[in-house]
Phi, psi and omega in degrees: 000131181278133178282155177298140180280124180284142170294136181290346183246344188292310183295309181299325180292321176298314177303314181294321177299316181296316179298317181298316179298315179300317178295316179296322178297319177294317177301318179296327177289341179272354179291125186261149174262135182293152179302326187290347182287318180254341182085001180244133178293136179292324183218131180290336185259011167065214192293334181299316177291326176298314178296320176298318176302319179297312181304314183293319177303310184287333173299314181296319181291322177298314177301318179295317179299320180294321176297315177301318179298317183294320178299314182293325177296317180295324176293321179292323180295338181280351179279160173270158176292145359273001179302325182294317182295318182295316181296315181299314178298317178295326181287321178298320181293315181298315184295316176300316180298314179298318177297320177297315179299314178301314182299314178296320179293323181294316179298318179298319179297320178292323178294325175299322178295318181290323180295319177293319183293334186274348183081002179270162185275352174148000000 
């Protein structure tokens, strides 16, 4: 009995959309509020703790991205040729772009910590 043929784009697109929403939510969570807004320091230990928070956040996001990538690879493997090859290539490109975005966002999060810790406006 032949199994129903999966669309080569539906599963990876759904996973990519979910991952994008998770990444955007995490980035929004990394936005820091300046000390001058409340007059109270957010963290007594300054940028060192902030950088650790950024590192921890992005490690979690990277782990989620890796799990998503593994799931997408499994979905691609279930396809027949040439859809399988096309799906795997698209997933590799999506995964690499996601990792680059995560890396850049991590650096920006860390830079935000340093700008706040130095007392400068940016």
